[in-house]
N, C-alpha and C positions, 0 to 999 in steps of 0.2 A: 237724563240731566245727567248730574254729579253725583258720585258713589259716595252714599254716605257713612263710609266707613265702617267698623266693624261692630259697633256699638252706638245707644243714645243715653244721653245723659241728659237730666233733667233737673230744672229743680222742683221743689212742690208745690205749687200753683202750679204752673204747667202742665208734669205730671199727671193732676188731677182731673186738669180739663180735657188732656189726651185721654187719659182712663173714661173719663165719662162719658164719651164722646164714639171715639175709633174704634176699639172693640167691637162695637152694635154698627156697623156700616156695612151691613152684606151689599155685596158685587161692586164694592170700589178693592182696585188690587192695591191703593194707598194700606187698607185694613189689614191683609193679611203683610206686609213689609212688617208695619208696626206690630203688630202680633207677633213674630215669628223673630222680629230683633230683641238682644239682648239688651234691657234698659236697665241704667244705672239711675236714681233718684237721691238727691239731696234731702236732706228734711232733718233738724231738729226735733221736728214735732211728731211725724209719721210714725207708728209703730211698727206698720208693716206694709208690704208692696203690693200691693195683690193682683195687678195686672202678671200675667202670665211672662216668666222669662226675664220677673223684676229682681235686683238687686236694691237693697237698702242703705246708703250710705250717710252715716251723721255729719261729714264734715266734709266741706269742698276739697279739703287738704288730700282728703282718702283718695282720690282721683289717680294720686300721683302712683299708686301702688299696680294698676293696671295697666297692663301691659298692649293691649288691643287699640286700635284708632277709636275715639270716640267723637260723636258728632253733636252738636247741643243745640237740640230745637227750640226759642222762643226763650224763657227760664232768664231775663237781661240782669237782675240781681246774682244769680249763680254766673253769667258769665264776667262779667263785671270782679266778683271777687275771682275767679279762676284766672281771669286777666290781671289783677294787682297781685297775684299769685306766680306769676309768670308761665304758668300753664298752660298757655293757648298758641299752639304754632301757625295758624289758618283761623282766618273769618272768611265766611261765604256770604255777604249783607246782599238784602234784596232790597233796593230803595223802589218806594213805590212815587208815581208824581200825586203826592196829594202833599197839600200843606197844610200844618198846625200851627196853631198860636202857640202851644203848649205840648210839654211834655216831657217825659226824662232822656237824657245824654244817654249814650250808649256807654261812653268812656269818660264820662264825668267823674273827676277826681283822679283819674290814671291816668299815667304817661303810657298813649297808646304805642309807638314806636311799630307804625306798620308801613307797608310796600306794596304797592298795586300789584298784583303779576298778572291780573285778568279781569276783565268787563265786558260784557253781553248785554247789550240794549237787545229787549225782547219786544214782540208787536204789538203789546200793548203798552210802553212804553216805561216798562220794570227794566232799570238795572241792576244784574246781577255781578256785582263786586269781587273778586278773589284778592284777601291779603293776605300777608305772611308777615311775619313777626321780624324787623328786621335785628338783624344778629350785631351785639355791641362792638 
């Protein structure tokens, strides 16, 4: 699969969901990857980030000072804010063959300005699309 980059970046809700589940899943290689990875969590309400190798950031703009590559898993609110600030270079979107009547738009209110650079269709019909930011 794709390399997840140097560290993981989460919004508070996704961080809490992952922390509540993944550290306790023995026998799953993804558990080891997540536990070992450096994790940044952006939150104005958390006082600490208890998962090992976690760093608490108080504002989405704080990611500008991070030198290593970051991968955001989930965290739609944070992803939109990073996009609004021009801090996302590449998106890897997994589109599942499910039709929903309602939901939140990922880029709602934000000019995406993306170009498709790669796409793969899995045997289950999931489309994995990689987009990069269009240079102005």
